[in-house]
C-alpha positions as CSV (number, residue, x, y, z in Angstrom):
1,M,16.0,0.0,10.3
2,K,12.6,-1.6,10.4
3,A,9.9,-1.5,7.8
4,T,6.4,-2.9,7.2
5,I,5.4,-3.8,3.7
6,W,1.8,-4.5,2.6
7,H,2.7,-7.1,0.1
8,N,1.2,-9.2,-2.7
9,P,3.7,-11.9,-3.7
10,K,2.1,-12.2,-7.1
11,C,3.0,-8.6,-7.9
12,S,6.4,-8.0,-9.5
13,T,6.6,-4.5,-8.1
14,S,5.8,-5.7,-4.7
15,R,8.4,-8.5,-4.9
16,K,11.0,-5.9,-6.1
17,A,10.2,-3.6,-3.3
18,L,10.6,-6.4,-0.7
19,A,13.9,-7.5,-2.3
20,L,15.2,-3.9,-2.2
21,L,14.4,-3.6,1.4
22,E,16.1,-6.9,2.2
23,E,19.2,-5.9,0.1
24,K,19.5,-2.7,2.2
25,G,19.5,-4.8,5.4
26,V,16.1,-3.6,6.5
27,E,14.3,-5.7,9.1
28,V,11.0,-6.3,7.2
29,T,7.6,-7.2,8.5
30,V,5.6,-8.6,5.6
31,I,1.8,-8.3,5.7
32,Q,0.1,-10.2,2.8
33,Y,-2.7,-7.7,2.7
34,L,-5.0,-10.0,0.6
35,K,-4.9,-12.5,3.5
36,T,-4.7,-10.0,6.3
37,P,-6.4,-6.8,5.0
38,P,-5.9,-3.5,6.8
39,T,-9.0,-1.9,8.4
40,K,-10.5,1.2,7.1
41,E,-8.8,3.2,9.9
42,E,-5.4,1.6,9.2
43,L,-5.8,2.5,5.5
44,R,-6.7,6.1,6.4
45,A,-3.6,6.4,8.7
46,L,-1.3,4.9,6.0
47,Y,-2.6,7.2,3.3
48,N,-2.4,10.2,5.6
49,D,1.2,9.3,6.6
50,A,2.0,9.0,2.9
51,G,0.5,12.3,2.1
52,M,-2.0,10.8,-0.4
53,T,-5.7,10.2,-0.7
54,A,-7.5,6.9,-0.8
55,R,-8.4,7.7,-4.4
56,Q,-4.7,7.9,-5.2
57,G,-4.2,4.5,-3.5
58,L,-7.0,2.9,-5.5
59,R,-5.9,0.1,-7.8
60,T,-7.9,1.4,-10.8
61,R,-6.9,-1.6,-13.0
62,Q,-9.4,-3.7,-11.1
63,D,-12.8,-4.0,-12.6
64,E,-14.3,-3.4,-9.2
65,A,-12.6,0.0,-9.0
66,K,-14.6,1.4,-11.9
67,A,-17.7,1.9,-9.8
68,L,-15.5,3.9,-7.3
69,L,-14.0,6.4,-9.7
70,D,-16.5,9.2,-8.7
71,A,-16.9,8.0,-5.1
72,D,-15.9,10.0,-2.0
73,E,-13.0,9.0,0.2
74,E,-15.1,7.3,2.8
75,T,-16.7,5.1,0.2
76,I,-13.4,4.2,-1.3
77,L,-11.9,3.3,2.1
78,D,-14.9,1.2,3.0
79,A,-14.6,-0.7,-0.4
80,M,-10.8,-1.2,0.1
81,A,-11.3,-2.6,3.6
82,R,-14.0,-5.0,2.3
83,N,-12.2,-5.9,-0.9
84,P,-8.4,-5.5,-0.4
85,V,-7.7,-6.3,-4.1
86,L,-8.6,-2.6,-4.6
87,I,-5.5,-1.4,-2.7
88,E,-2.6,-0.4,-4.9
89,R,0.6,-2.0,-3.8
90,P,3.1,-2.1,-2.3
91,L,2.7,0.3,0.7
92,V,5.9,0.5,2.8
93,Q,6.1,2.1,6.2
94,T,9.2,3.0,8.2
95,K,9.7,5.4,11.1
96,K,10.4,8.0,8.4
97,G,7.0,7.7,6.8
98,T,4.9,5.7,4.4
99,R,5.1,5.4,0.6
100,L,3.3,3.7,-2.2
101,A,6.4,2.2,-3.9
102,R,5.3,3.0,-7.4
103,P,7.9,3.7,-8.7
104,L,10.4,1.9,-6.4
105,E,12.5,5.1,-6.1
106,R,9.8,6.5,-3.8
107,L,11.2,4.2,-1.1
108,D,14.4,6.4,-1.0
109,D,12.4,9.0,0.9
110,I,11.8,6.7,3.8
111,L,14.9,4.6,4.0
């Protein structure tokens, strides 16, 4: 099985998700999204595939997110594409779908 993870190596949950994928023998493509941010359209597709909104994928712990709490989806996606620190992580995609791996057990659905 193959998977893509939008990963932040400084995040313990992201590191745990990557380790879990590797333990299960998954061939993983790692995208460090802070260095290589997804486009607005890529984010839209990921969230659609995950069955979630951009608002649900917003990392609200970031100070920059406070200004987006009442924003519409397009504004949130634009902000995430410009400033990827606003993207909650990790996002994991396989042929079975995409999940925000918080909690890690959500990965079971797509493995």
